[in-house]
Structure formats: structure tokens, C-alpha cells
mmJSON file of the N, C-alpha and C atoms, coordinates in Angstrom:
{"data_MODEL":{"atom_site":{
"group_PDB":["ATOM","ATOM","ATOM","ATOM","ATOM","ATOM","ATOM","ATOM","ATOM","ATOM","ATOM","ATOM","ATOM","ATOM","ATOM","ATOM","ATOM","ATOM","ATOM","ATOM","ATOM","ATOM","ATOM","ATOM","ATOM","ATOM","ATOM","ATOM","ATOM","ATOM","ATOM","ATOM","ATOM","ATOM","ATOM","ATOM","ATOM","ATOM","ATOM","ATOM","ATOM","ATOM","ATOM","ATOM","ATOM","ATOM","ATOM","ATOM","ATOM","ATOM","ATOM","ATOM","ATOM","ATOM","ATOM","ATOM","ATOM","ATOM","ATOM","ATOM","ATOM","ATOM","ATOM","ATOM","ATOM","ATOM","ATOM","ATOM","ATOM","ATOM","ATOM","ATOM","ATOM","ATOM","ATOM","ATOM","ATOM","ATOM","ATOM","ATOM","ATOM","ATOM","ATOM","ATOM","ATOM","ATOM","ATOM","ATOM","ATOM","ATOM","ATOM","ATOM","ATOM","ATOM","ATOM","ATOM","ATOM","ATOM","ATOM","ATOM","ATOM","ATOM","ATOM","ATOM","ATOM","ATOM","ATOM","ATOM","ATOM","ATOM","ATOM","ATOM","ATOM","ATOM","ATOM","ATOM","ATOM","ATOM","ATOM","ATOM","ATOM","ATOM","ATOM","ATOM","ATOM","ATOM","ATOM","ATOM","ATOM","ATOM","ATOM","ATOM","ATOM","ATOM","ATOM","ATOM","ATOM","ATOM","ATOM","ATOM","ATOM","ATOM","ATOM","ATOM","ATOM","ATOM","ATOM","ATOM","ATOM","ATOM","ATOM","ATOM","ATOM","ATOM","ATOM","ATOM","ATOM","ATOM","ATOM","ATOM","ATOM","ATOM","ATOM","ATOM","ATOM","ATOM","ATOM","ATOM","ATOM","ATOM","ATOM","ATOM","ATOM","ATOM","ATOM","ATOM","ATOM","ATOM","ATOM","ATOM","ATOM","ATOM","ATOM","ATOM","ATOM","ATOM","ATOM","ATOM","ATOM","ATOM","ATOM","ATOM","ATOM","ATOM","ATOM","ATOM","ATOM","ATOM","ATOM","ATOM","ATOM","ATOM","ATOM","ATOM","ATOM","ATOM","ATOM","ATOM","ATOM","ATOM","ATOM","ATOM","ATOM","ATOM","ATOM","ATOM","ATOM","ATOM","ATOM","ATOM","ATOM","ATOM","ATOM","ATOM","ATOM","ATOM","ATOM","ATOM"],
"id":[1,2,3,4,5,6,7,8,9,10,11,12,13,14,15,16,17,18,19,20,21,22,23,24,25,26,27,28,29,30,31,32,33,34,35,36,37,38,39,40,41,42,43,44,45,46,47,48,49,50,51,52,53,54,55,56,57,58,59,60,61,62,63,64,65,66,67,68,69,70,71,72,73,74,75,76,77,78,79,80,81,82,83,84,85,86,87,88,89,90,91,92,93,94,95,96,97,98,99,100,101,102,103,104,105,106,107,108,109,110,111,112,113,114,115,116,117,118,119,120,121,122,123,124,125,126,127,128,129,130,131,132,133,134,135,136,137,138,139,140,141,142,143,144,145,146,147,148,149,150,151,152,153,154,155,156,157,158,159,160,161,162,163,164,165,166,167,168,169,170,171,172,173,174,175,176,177,178,179,180,181,182,183,184,185,186,187,188,189,190,191,192,193,194,195,196,197,198,199,200,201,202,203,204,205,206,207,208,209,210,211,212,213,214,215,216,217,218,219,220,221,222,223,224,225,226,227,228],
"type_symbol":["N","C","C","N","C","C","N","C","C","N","C","C","N","C","C","N","C","C","N","C","C","N","C","C","N","C","C","N","C","C","N","C","C","N","C","C","N","C","C","N","C","C","N","C","C","N","C","C","N","C","C","N","C","C","N","C","C","N","C","C","N","C","C","N","C","C","N","C","C","N","C","C","N","C","C","N","C","C","N","C","C","N","C","C","N","C","C","N","C","C","N","C","C","N","C","C","N","C","C","N","C","C","N","C","C","N","C","C","N","C","C","N","C","C","N","C","C","N","C","C","N","C","C","N","C","C","N","C","C","N","C","C","N","C","C","N","C","C","N","C","C","N","C","C","N","C","C","N","C","C","N","C","C","N","C","C","N","C","C","N","C","C","N","C","C","N","C","C","N","C","C","N","C","C","N","C","C","N","C","C","N","C","C","N","C","C","N","C","C","N","C","C","N","C","C","N","C","C","N","C","C","N","C","C","N","C","C","N","C","C","N","C","C","N","C","C","N","C","C","N","C","C","N","C","C","N","C","C"],
"label_atom_id":["N","CA","C","N","CA","C","N","CA","C","N","CA","C","N","CA","C","N","CA","C","N","CA","C","N","CA","C","N","CA","C","N","CA","C","N","CA","C","N","CA","C","N","CA","C","N","CA","C","N","CA","C","N","CA","C","N","CA","C","N","CA","C","N","CA","C","N","CA","C","N","CA","C","N","CA","C","N","CA","C","N","CA","C","N","CA","C","N","CA","C","N","CA","C","N","CA","C","N","CA","C","N","CA","C","N","CA","C","N","CA","C","N","CA","C","N","CA","C","N","CA","C","N","CA","C","N","CA","C","N","CA","C","N","CA","C","N","CA","C","N","CA","C","N","CA","C","N","CA","C","N","CA","C","N","CA","C","N","CA","C","N","CA","C","N","CA","C","N","CA","C","N","CA","C","N","CA","C","N","CA","C","N","CA","C","N","CA","C","N","CA","C","N","CA","C","N","CA","C","N","CA","C","N","CA","C","N","CA","C","N","CA","C","N","CA","C","N","CA","C","N","CA","C","N","CA","C","N","CA","C","N","CA","C","N","CA","C","N","CA","C","N","CA","C","N","CA","C","N","CA","C","N","CA","C","N","CA","C","N","CA","C","N","CA","C"],
"label_alt_id":[null,null,null,null,null,null,null,null,null,null,null,null,null,null,null,null,null,null,null,null,null,null,null,null,null,null,null,null,null,null,null,null,null,null,null,null,null,null,null,null,null,null,null,null,null,null,null,null,null,null,null,null,null,null,null,null,null,null,null,null,null,null,null,null,null,null,null,null,null,null,null,null,null,null,null,null,null,null,null,null,null,null,null,null,null,null,null,null,null,null,null,null,null,null,null,null,null,null,null,null,null,null,null,null,null,null,null,null,null,null,null,null,null,null,null,null,null,null,null,null,null,null,null,null,null,null,null,null,null,null,null,null,null,null,null,null,null,null,null,null,null,null,null,null,null,null,null,null,null,null,null,null,null,null,null,null,null,null,null,null,null,null,null,null,null,null,null,null,null,null,null,null,null,null,null,null,null,null,null,null,null,null,null,null,null,null,null,null,null,null,null,null,null,null,null,null,null,null,null,null,null,null,null,null,null,null,null,null,null,null,null,null,null,null,null,null,null,null,null,null,null,null,null,null,null,null,null,null],
"label_comp_id":["UNK","UNK","UNK","UNK","UNK","UNK","UNK","UNK","UNK","UNK","UNK","UNK","UNK","UNK","UNK","UNK","UNK","UNK","UNK","UNK","UNK","UNK","UNK","UNK","UNK","UNK","UNK","UNK","UNK","UNK","UNK","UNK","UNK","UNK","UNK","UNK","UNK","UNK","UNK","UNK","UNK","UNK","UNK","UNK","UNK","UNK","UNK","UNK","UNK","UNK","UNK","UNK","UNK","UNK","UNK","UNK","UNK","UNK","UNK","UNK","UNK","UNK","UNK","UNK","UNK","UNK","UNK","UNK","UNK","UNK","UNK","UNK","UNK","UNK","UNK","UNK","UNK","UNK","UNK","UNK","UNK","UNK","UNK","UNK","UNK","UNK","UNK","UNK","UNK","UNK","UNK","UNK","UNK","UNK","UNK","UNK","UNK","UNK","UNK","UNK","UNK","UNK","UNK","UNK","UNK","UNK","UNK","UNK","UNK","UNK","UNK","UNK","UNK","UNK","UNK","UNK","UNK","UNK","UNK","UNK","UNK","UNK","UNK","UNK","UNK","UNK","UNK","UNK","UNK","UNK","UNK","UNK","UNK","UNK","UNK","UNK","UNK","UNK","UNK","UNK","UNK","UNK","UNK","UNK","UNK","UNK","UNK","UNK","UNK","UNK","UNK","UNK","UNK","UNK","UNK","UNK","UNK","UNK","UNK","UNK","UNK","UNK","UNK","UNK","UNK","UNK","UNK","UNK","UNK","UNK","UNK","UNK","UNK","UNK","UNK","UNK","UNK","UNK","UNK","UNK","UNK","UNK","UNK","UNK","UNK","UNK","UNK","UNK","UNK","UNK","UNK","UNK","UNK","UNK","UNK","UNK","UNK","UNK","UNK","UNK","UNK","UNK","UNK","UNK","UNK","UNK","UNK","UNK","UNK","UNK","UNK","UNK","UNK","UNK","UNK","UNK","UNK","UNK","UNK","UNK","UNK","UNK","UNK","UNK","UNK","UNK","UNK","UNK"],
"label_asym_id":["A","A","A","A","A","A","A","A","A","A","A","A","A","A","A","A","A","A","A","A","A","A","A","A","A","A","A","A","A","A","A","A","A","A","A","A","A","A","A","A","A","A","A","A","A","A","A","A","A","A","A","A","A","A","A","A","A","A","A","A","A","A","A","A","A","A","A","A","A","A","A","A","A","A","A","A","A","A","A","A","A","A","A","A","A","A","A","A","A","A","A","A","A","A","A","A","A","A","A","A","A","A","A","A","A","A","A","A","A","A","A","A","A","A","A","A","A","A","A","A","A","A","A","A","A","A","A","A","A","A","A","A","A","A","A","A","A","A","A","A","A","A","A","A","A","A","A","A","A","A","A","A","A","A","A","A","A","A","A","A","A","A","A","A","A","A","A","A","A","A","A","A","A","A","A","A","A","A","A","A","A","A","A","A","A","A","A","A","A","A","A","A","A","A","A","A","A","A","A","A","A","A","A","A","A","A","A","A","A","A","A","A","A","A","A","A","A","A","A","A","A","A","A","A","A","A","A","A"],
"label_entity_id":["1","1","1","1","1","1","1","1","1","1","1","1","1","1","1","1","1","1","1","1","1","1","1","1","1","1","1","1","1","1","1","1","1","1","1","1","1","1","1","1","1","1","1","1","1","1","1","1","1","1","1","1","1","1","1","1","1","1","1","1","1","1","1","1","1","1","1","1","1","1","1","1","1","1","1","1","1","1","1","1","1","1","1","1","1","1","1","1","1","1","1","1","1","1","1","1","1","1","1","1","1","1","1","1","1","1","1","1","1","1","1","1","1","1","1","1","1","1","1","1","1","1","1","1","1","1","1","1","1","1","1","1","1","1","1","1","1","1","1","1","1","1","1","1","1","1","1","1","1","1","1","1","1","1","1","1","1","1","1","1","1","1","1","1","1","1","1","1","1","1","1","1","1","1","1","1","1","1","1","1","1","1","1","1","1","1","1","1","1","1","1","1","1","1","1","1","1","1","1","1","1","1","1","1","1","1","1","1","1","1","1","1","1","1","1","1","1","1","1","1","1","1","1","1","1","1","1","1"],
"label_seq_id":[1,1,1,2,2,2,3,3,3,4,4,4,5,5,5,6,6,6,7,7,7,8,8,8,9,9,9,10,10,10,11,11,11,12,12,12,13,13,13,14,14,14,15,15,15,16,16,16,17,17,17,18,18,18,19,19,19,20,20,20,21,21,21,22,22,22,23,23,23,24,24,24,25,25,25,26,26,26,27,27,27,28,28,28,29,29,29,30,30,30,31,31,31,32,32,32,33,33,33,34,34,34,35,35,35,36,36,36,37,37,37,38,38,38,39,39,39,40,40,40,41,41,41,42,42,42,43,43,43,44,44,44,45,45,45,46,46,46,47,47,47,48,48,48,49,49,49,50,50,50,51,51,51,52,52,52,53,53,53,54,54,54,55,55,55,56,56,56,57,57,57,58,58,58,59,59,59,60,60,60,61,61,61,62,62,62,63,63,63,64,64,64,65,65,65,66,66,66,67,67,67,68,68,68,69,69,69,70,70,70,71,71,71,72,72,72,73,73,73,74,74,74,75,75,75,76,76,76],
"pdbx_PDB_ins_code":[null,null,null,null,null,null,null,null,null,null,null,null,null,null,null,null,null,null,null,null,null,null,null,null,null,null,null,null,null,null,null,null,null,null,null,null,null,null,null,null,null,null,null,null,null,null,null,null,null,null,null,null,null,null,null,null,null,null,null,null,null,null,null,null,null,null,null,null,null,null,null,null,null,null,null,null,null,null,null,null,null,null,null,null,null,null,null,null,null,null,null,null,null,null,null,null,null,null,null,null,null,null,null,null,null,null,null,null,null,null,null,null,null,null,null,null,null,null,null,null,null,null,null,null,null,null,null,null,null,null,null,null,null,null,null,null,null,null,null,null,null,null,null,null,null,null,null,null,null,null,null,null,null,null,null,null,null,null,null,null,null,null,null,null,null,null,null,null,null,null,null,null,null,null,null,null,null,null,null,null,null,null,null,null,null,null,null,null,null,null,null,null,null,null,null,null,null,null,null,null,null,null,null,null,null,null,null,null,null,null,null,null,null,null,null,null,null,null,null,null,null,null,null,null,null,null,null,null],
"Cartn_x":[-11.044,-10.036,-8.727,-8.571,-7.376,-6.452,-6.775,-5.97,-4.699,-3.456,-2.458,-1.94,-1.487,-1.021,0.246,0.298,1.425,2.646,3.815,4.942,5.554,5.677,6.062,7.661,8.399,9.919,10.791,10.249,11.251,12.122,13.431,14.4,15.127,14.856,15.475,16.412,17.289,18.402,19.82,20.848,22.132,22.326,21.813,21.979,21.214,20.035,19.391,20.061,20.47,21.038,22.487,23.193,24.51,24.227,23.33,22.925,22.53,21.689,21.078,22.237,23.05,24.085,25.122,25.5,26.295,25.72,24.481,23.811,23.539,23.239,23.165,24.392,25.595,26.742,27.073,26.764,26.976,25.953,24.87,23.93,24.363,24.748,25.115,26.291,27.276,28.662,28.164,27.432,27.036,26.346,25.429,24.653,25.625,26.456,27.405,28.304,28.875,29.652,28.909,27.671,26.712,26.624,26.477,26.312,27.735,28.768,30.056,30.573,29.696,30.114,31.363,31.401,32.428,31.906,31.801,31.18,31.722,33.075,33.614,33.384,33.222,32.736,31.23,30.432,29.051,28.931,29.531,29.375,30.075,31.131,31.715,30.748,29.946,28.901,27.665,27.48,26.521,26.967,28.212,28.841,28.717,28.981,28.837,27.528,26.564,25.141,24.749,25.246,24.984,25.825,26.997,27.731,26.961,26.358,25.515,24.459,23.863,22.72,23.174,24.333,24.827,25.265,25.904,26.415,25.088,24.001,22.845,22.263,22.351,21.796,22.711,23.958,24.966,24.773,24.773,24.522,23.337,22.168,20.868,21.054,21.777,21.898,22.873,23.773,24.623,23.934,22.887,22.066,21.883,22.239,22.144,20.753,19.901,18.577,17.56,16.407,15.38,15.112,15.0,14.606,15.934,17.123,18.354,18.682,19.434,19.888,20.744,21.476,22.41,21.79,20.482,19.735,18.917,19.057,18.15,17.265,16.035,15.05,15.15,15.055,15.131,13.65,13.422,12.071,11.983,10.757,10.615,10.125],
"Cartn_y":[-24.528,-25.085,-25.544,-25.55,-26.054,-24.907,-23.765,-22.545,-22.589,-22.738,-22.725,-21.288,-21.069,-19.922,-19.462,-18.246,-17.734,-17.544,-18.077,-17.978,-16.537,-15.758,-14.321,-14.319,-15.211,-15.311,-14.681,-14.327,-13.757,-14.765,-14.342,-15.188,-16.208,-16.194,-17.135,-16.363,-15.777,-15.017,-15.295,-15.076,-15.256,-14.36,-13.155,-12.174,-12.597,-13.286,-13.796,-15.028,-15.903,-17.024,-16.755,-15.819,-15.536,-14.976,-14.01,-13.409,-14.263,-15.14,-16.213,-17.172,-17.703,-18.518,-17.864,-16.661,-15.927,-15.727,-15.402,-15.131,-16.472,-17.497,-18.731,-19.33,-19.095,-19.634,-18.621,-17.294,-16.439,-16.886,-17.274,-17.706,-18.991,-19.924,-21.22,-21.153,-20.493,-20.368,-19.492,-18.482,-17.583,-18.345,-19.179,-20.128,-20.97,-21.642,-22.439,-21.669,-20.527,-19.775,-19.26,-19.037,-18.538,-19.739,-20.982,-22.223,-22.485,-22.226,-22.456,-21.29,-20.206,-18.934,-18.428,-18.056,-17.198,-15.853,-14.947,-13.574,-12.879,-12.876,-12.203,-12.821,-14.185,-14.862,-14.629,-14.464,-14.225,-12.8,-11.824,-10.557,-10.485,-11.314,-11.31,-11.859,-13.001,-13.474,-12.516,-11.734,-10.671,-9.741,-9.323,-8.66,-9.455,-10.655,-11.563,-11.507,-11.618,-11.49,-10.09,-9.138,-7.779,-7.689,-8.287,-8.208,-9.06,-10.099,-10.892,-10.067,-9.329,-8.59,-7.53,-6.781,-5.79,-6.437,-7.602,-8.259,-8.647,-9.079,-9.332,-8.062,-6.937,-5.689,-5.315,-5.252,-4.918,-5.586,-7.072,-7.802,-7.564,-7.269,-6.894,-5.685,-4.701,-3.374,-3.518,-4.403,-4.568,-5.381,-6.056,-6.756,-8.126,-8.646,-10.104,-10.324,-9.35,-9.56,-10.121,-10.4,-11.067,-10.355,-9.064,-8.348,-7.588,-8.082,-7.507,-7.883,-7.328,-7.618,-8.797,-9.113,-10.179,-11.584,-11.48,-12.613,-13.123,-14.534,-15.145,-16.227,-16.126,-16.963,-18.453,-19.358,-20.829,-21.319,-22.241,-22.908,-23.906,-24.011,-24.921,-26.218],
"Cartn_z":[-7.687,-6.692,-7.311,-8.685,-9.201,-9.747,-9.385,-9.69,-8.848,-9.49,-8.766,-8.219,-7.148,-6.762,-7.414,-8.039,-8.789,-7.836,-8.304,-7.625,-7.741,-6.585,-6.875,-7.256,-7.1,-7.488,-6.636,-5.363,-4.466,-3.858,-3.664,-2.986,-3.965,-5.196,-6.148,-6.965,-6.326,-6.996,-6.41,-7.214,-6.566,-5.357,-5.42,-4.433,-2.962,-3.224,-2.095,-1.353,-2.333,-1.822,-1.174,-1.66,-1.113,0.304,0.424,1.605,2.676,2.237,3.225,3.749,2.833,3.106,4.14,4.021,4.891,6.258,6.156,7.5,8.186,7.512,8.217,8.78,8.284,8.718,10.069,9.913,11.039,12.341,12.016,12.982,13.658,12.773,13.285,14.228,13.802,14.548,15.761,15.605,16.78,17.886,17.412,18.378,19.182,18.439,19.062,20.028,19.588,20.493,21.803,21.594,22.834,23.74,23.127,23.887,24.761,24.07,24.606,25.579,25.584,26.434,25.836,24.61,24.026,23.426,24.286,23.884,22.747,22.599,21.48,20.109,20.17,18.935,18.693,19.615,19.422,18.778,19.205,18.687,17.318,16.92,15.69,14.719,15.226,14.32,14.104,14.889,14.796,13.582,13.612,12.507,11.235,11.273,9.942,9.357,10.371,9.904,9.258,9.736,9.164,7.828,7.79,6.502,5.464,5.789,4.907,4.35,5.09,4.724,3.781,4.055,3.232,1.825,1.905,0.528,-0.253,0.364,-0.518,-1.152,-0.339,-0.881,-2.001,-1.754,-2.821,-4.059,-4.009,-5.039,-5.906,-5.128,-5.784,-6.662,-5.965,-6.639,-7.913,-7.81,-8.962,-10.182,-9.913,-10.916,-10.819,-9.505,-9.434,-8.477,-8.377,-7.743,-8.74,-8.184,-8.901,-10.227,-10.283,-11.478,-12.162,-11.701,-12.197,-13.621,-14.293,-15.683,-15.73,-14.628,-14.678,-14.202,-13.844,-13.347,-14.395,-14.602,-15.647,-14.735,-14.92,-14.135,-14.675,-13.863,-14.275,-14.212,-15.078,-14.949,-13.971,-13.237,-12.235,-12.678],
"occupancy":[1.0,1.0,1.0,1.0,1.0,1.0,1.0,1.0,1.0,1.0,1.0,1.0,1.0,1.0,1.0,1.0,1.0,1.0,1.0,1.0,1.0,1.0,1.0,1.0,1.0,1.0,1.0,1.0,1.0,1.0,1.0,1.0,1.0,1.0,1.0,1.0,1.0,1.0,1.0,1.0,1.0,1.0,1.0,1.0,1.0,1.0,1.0,1.0,1.0,1.0,1.0,1.0,1.0,1.0,1.0,1.0,1.0,1.0,1.0,1.0,1.0,1.0,1.0,1.0,1.0,1.0,1.0,1.0,1.0,1.0,1.0,1.0,1.0,1.0,1.0,1.0,1.0,1.0,1.0,1.0,1.0,1.0,1.0,1.0,1.0,1.0,1.0,1.0,1.0,1.0,1.0,1.0,1.0,1.0,1.0,1.0,1.0,1.0,1.0,1.0,1.0,1.0,1.0,1.0,1.0,1.0,1.0,1.0,1.0,1.0,1.0,1.0,1.0,1.0,1.0,1.0,1.0,1.0,1.0,1.0,1.0,1.0,1.0,1.0,1.0,1.0,1.0,1.0,1.0,1.0,1.0,1.0,1.0,1.0,1.0,1.0,1.0,1.0,1.0,1.0,1.0,1.0,1.0,1.0,1.0,1.0,1.0,1.0,1.0,1.0,1.0,1.0,1.0,1.0,1.0,1.0,1.0,1.0,1.0,1.0,1.0,1.0,1.0,1.0,1.0,1.0,1.0,1.0,1.0,1.0,1.0,1.0,1.0,1.0,1.0,1.0,1.0,1.0,1.0,1.0,1.0,1.0,1.0,1.0,1.0,1.0,1.0,1.0,1.0,1.0,1.0,1.0,1.0,1.0,1.0,1.0,1.0,1.0,1.0,1.0,1.0,1.0,1.0,1.0,1.0,1.0,1.0,1.0,1.0,1.0,1.0,1.0,1.0,1.0,1.0,1.0,1.0,1.0,1.0,1.0,1.0,1.0,1.0,1.0,1.0,1.0,1.0,1.0],
"B_iso_or_equiv":[0.0,0.0,0.0,0.0,0.0,0.0,0.0,0.0,0.0,0.0,0.0,0.0,0.0,0.0,0.0,0.0,0.0,0.0,0.0,0.0,0.0,0.0,0.0,0.0,0.0,0.0,0.0,0.0,0.0,0.0,0.0,0.0,0.0,0.0,0.0,0.0,0.0,0.0,0.0,0.0,0.0,0.0,0.0,0.0,0.0,0.0,0.0,0.0,0.0,0.0,0.0,0.0,0.0,0.0,0.0,0.0,0.0,0.0,0.0,0.0,0.0,0.0,0.0,0.0,0.0,0.0,0.0,0.0,0.0,0.0,0.0,0.0,0.0,0.0,0.0,0.0,0.0,0.0,0.0,0.0,0.0,0.0,0.0,0.0,0.0,0.0,0.0,0.0,0.0,0.0,0.0,0.0,0.0,0.0,0.0,0.0,0.0,0.0,0.0,0.0,0.0,0.0,0.0,0.0,0.0,0.0,0.0,0.0,0.0,0.0,0.0,0.0,0.0,0.0,0.0,0.0,0.0,0.0,0.0,0.0,0.0,0.0,0.0,0.0,0.0,0.0,0.0,0.0,0.0,0.0,0.0,0.0,0.0,0.0,0.0,0.0,0.0,0.0,0.0,0.0,0.0,0.0,0.0,0.0,0.0,0.0,0.0,0.0,0.0,0.0,0.0,0.0,0.0,0.0,0.0,0.0,0.0,0.0,0.0,0.0,0.0,0.0,0.0,0.0,0.0,0.0,0.0,0.0,0.0,0.0,0.0,0.0,0.0,0.0,0.0,0.0,0.0,0.0,0.0,0.0,0.0,0.0,0.0,0.0,0.0,0.0,0.0,0.0,0.0,0.0,0.0,0.0,0.0,0.0,0.0,0.0,0.0,0.0,0.0,0.0,0.0,0.0,0.0,0.0,0.0,0.0,0.0,0.0,0.0,0.0,0.0,0.0,0.0,0.0,0.0,0.0,0.0,0.0,0.0,0.0,0.0,0.0,0.0,0.0,0.0,0.0,0.0,0.0],
"pdbx_formal_charge":[null,null,null,null,null,null,null,null,null,null,null,null,null,null,null,null,null,null,null,null,null,null,null,null,null,null,null,null,null,null,null,null,null,null,null,null,null,null,null,null,null,null,null,null,null,null,null,null,null,null,null,null,null,null,null,null,null,null,null,null,null,null,null,null,null,null,null,null,null,null,null,null,null,null,null,null,null,null,null,null,null,null,null,null,null,null,null,null,null,null,null,null,null,null,null,null,null,null,null,null,null,null,null,null,null,null,null,null,null,null,null,null,null,null,null,null,null,null,null,null,null,null,null,null,null,null,null,null,null,null,null,null,null,null,null,null,null,null,null,null,null,null,null,null,null,null,null,null,null,null,null,null,null,null,null,null,null,null,null,null,null,null,null,null,null,null,null,null,null,null,null,null,null,null,null,null,null,null,null,null,null,null,null,null,null,null,null,null,null,null,null,null,null,null,null,null,null,null,null,null,null,null,null,null,null,null,null,null,null,null,null,null,null,null,null,null,null,null,null,null,null,null,null,null,null,null,null,null],
"auth_seq_id":[1,1,1,2,2,2,3,3,3,4,4,4,5,5,5,6,6,6,7,7,7,8,8,8,9,9,9,10,10,10,11,11,11,12,12,12,13,13,13,14,14,14,15,15,15,16,16,16,17,17,17,18,18,18,19,19,19,20,20,20,21,21,21,22,22,22,23,23,23,24,24,24,25,25,25,26,26,26,27,27,27,28,28,28,29,29,29,30,30,30,31,31,31,32,32,32,33,33,33,34,34,34,35,35,35,36,36,36,37,37,37,38,38,38,39,39,39,40,40,40,41,41,41,42,42,42,43,43,43,44,44,44,45,45,45,46,46,46,47,47,47,48,48,48,49,49,49,50,50,50,51,51,51,52,52,52,53,53,53,54,54,54,55,55,55,56,56,56,57,57,57,58,58,58,59,59,59,60,60,60,61,61,61,62,62,62,63,63,63,64,64,64,65,65,65,66,66,66,67,67,67,68,68,68,69,69,69,70,70,70,71,71,71,72,72,72,73,73,73,74,74,74,75,75,75,76,76,76],
"auth_comp_id":["UNK","UNK","UNK","UNK","UNK","UNK","UNK","UNK","UNK","UNK","UNK","UNK","UNK","UNK","UNK","UNK","UNK","UNK","UNK","UNK","UNK","UNK","UNK","UNK","UNK","UNK","UNK","UNK","UNK","UNK","UNK","UNK","UNK","UNK","UNK","UNK","UNK","UNK","UNK","UNK","UNK","UNK","UNK","UNK","UNK","UNK","UNK","UNK","UNK","UNK","UNK","UNK","UNK","UNK","UNK","UNK","UNK","UNK","UNK","UNK","UNK","UNK","UNK","UNK","UNK","UNK","UNK","UNK","UNK","UNK","UNK","UNK","UNK","UNK","UNK","UNK","UNK","UNK","UNK","UNK","UNK","UNK","UNK","UNK","UNK","UNK","UNK","UNK","UNK","UNK","UNK","UNK","UNK","UNK","UNK","UNK","UNK","UNK","UNK","UNK","UNK","UNK","UNK","UNK","UNK","UNK","UNK","UNK","UNK","UNK","UNK","UNK","UNK","UNK","UNK","UNK","UNK","UNK","UNK","UNK","UNK","UNK","UNK","UNK","UNK","UNK","UNK","UNK","UNK","UNK","UNK","UNK","UNK","UNK","UNK","UNK","UNK","UNK","UNK","UNK","UNK","UNK","UNK","UNK","UNK","UNK","UNK","UNK","UNK","UNK","UNK","UNK","UNK","UNK","UNK","UNK","UNK","UNK","UNK","UNK","UNK","UNK","UNK","UNK","UNK","UNK","UNK","UNK","UNK","UNK","UNK","UNK","UNK","UNK","UNK","UNK","UNK","UNK","UNK","UNK","UNK","UNK","UNK","UNK","UNK","UNK","UNK","UNK","UNK","UNK","UNK","UNK","UNK","UNK","UNK","UNK","UNK","UNK","UNK","UNK","UNK","UNK","UNK","UNK","UNK","UNK","UNK","UNK","UNK","UNK","UNK","UNK","UNK","UNK","UNK","UNK","UNK","UNK","UNK","UNK","UNK","UNK","UNK","UNK","UNK","UNK","UNK","UNK"],
"auth_asym_id":["A","A","A","A","A","A","A","A","A","A","A","A","A","A","A","A","A","A","A","A","A","A","A","A","A","A","A","A","A","A","A","A","A","A","A","A","A","A","A","A","A","A","A","A","A","A","A","A","A","A","A","A","A","A","A","A","A","A","A","A","A","A","A","A","A","A","A","A","A","A","A","A","A","A","A","A","A","A","A","A","A","A","A","A","A","A","A","A","A","A","A","A","A","A","A","A","A","A","A","A","A","A","A","A","A","A","A","A","A","A","A","A","A","A","A","A","A","A","A","A","A","A","A","A","A","A","A","A","A","A","A","A","A","A","A","A","A","A","A","A","A","A","A","A","A","A","A","A","A","A","A","A","A","A","A","A","A","A","A","A","A","A","A","A","A","A","A","A","A","A","A","A","A","A","A","A","A","A","A","A","A","A","A","A","A","A","A","A","A","A","A","A","A","A","A","A","A","A","A","A","A","A","A","A","A","A","A","A","A","A","A","A","A","A","A","A","A","A","A","A","A","A","A","A","A","A","A","A"],
"auth_atom_id":["N","CA","C","N","CA","C","N","CA","C","N","CA","C","N","CA","C","N","CA","C","N","CA","C","N","CA","C","N","CA","C","N","CA","C","N","CA","C","N","CA","C","N","CA","C","N","CA","C","N","CA","C","N","CA","C","N","CA","C","N","CA","C","N","CA","C","N","CA","C","N","CA","C","N","CA","C","N","CA","C","N","CA","C","N","CA","C","N","CA","C","N","CA","C","N","CA","C","N","CA","C","N","CA","C","N","CA","C","N","CA","C","N","CA","C","N","CA","C","N","CA","C","N","CA","C","N","CA","C","N","CA","C","N","CA","C","N","CA","C","N","CA","C","N","CA","C","N","CA","C","N","CA","C","N","CA","C","N","CA","C","N","CA","C","N","CA","C","N","CA","C","N","CA","C","N","CA","C","N","CA","C","N","CA","C","N","CA","C","N","CA","C","N","CA","C","N","CA","C","N","CA","C","N","CA","C","N","CA","C","N","CA","C","N","CA","C","N","CA","C","N","CA","C","N","CA","C","N","CA","C","N","CA","C","N","CA","C","N","CA","C","N","CA","C","N","CA","C","N","CA","C","N","CA","C","N","CA","C","N","CA","C","N","CA","C"],
"pdbx_PDB_model_num":[1,1,1,1,1,1,1,1,1,1,1,1,1,1,1,1,1,1,1,1,1,1,1,1,1,1,1,1,1,1,1,1,1,1,1,1,1,1,1,1,1,1,1,1,1,1,1,1,1,1,1,1,1,1,1,1,1,1,1,1,1,1,1,1,1,1,1,1,1,1,1,1,1,1,1,1,1,1,1,1,1,1,1,1,1,1,1,1,1,1,1,1,1,1,1,1,1,1,1,1,1,1,1,1,1,1,1,1,1,1,1,1,1,1,1,1,1,1,1,1,1,1,1,1,1,1,1,1,1,1,1,1,1,1,1,1,1,1,1,1,1,1,1,1,1,1,1,1,1,1,1,1,1,1,1,1,1,1,1,1,1,1,1,1,1,1,1,1,1,1,1,1,1,1,1,1,1,1,1,1,1,1,1,1,1,1,1,1,1,1,1,1,1,1,1,1,1,1,1,1,1,1,1,1,1,1,1,1,1,1,1,1,1,1,1,1,1,1,1,1,1,1,1,1,1,1,1,1]
}}}
């Protein structure tokens, strides 16, 4: 029962953090715009969320992903 579950290490990279932060900002602003009934801002935030996904993918391909050469794992 004392065997710890190994951490797969997913999501602990600059690429993942950058993508998530961009997408969270887009979702937060988009939700507020939806509540305030500002349709153009809602759709702009949808574009921001997609841009966040693309930025994360590009950063991972450039080497800032979990197994990338520019990423150094940190001890927990």
C-alpha cells in the first residue's frame, strides 16, 4: 500500500504553462463577455483560446515541452 504512484510529468513544462495561462485568460474574459452580452468579445476570446493551443503546440515543437531539449525537469 505504500507504493507511490509515479508522476508521468505531463503538464510541467513552459509550453504547457504558457498555453494554459493564455487559454484561461481567454475563457475568463469570454465568460465575462458572455454574461455582459458582448458577442464580438466572446468570439474574440474563442480565437484567443485557439491561439493559446497553437502557442503551446509551437513551444513544445521548438523544445520547451516535457521531453524537449530546452526543458529541464525540476525536483519536487
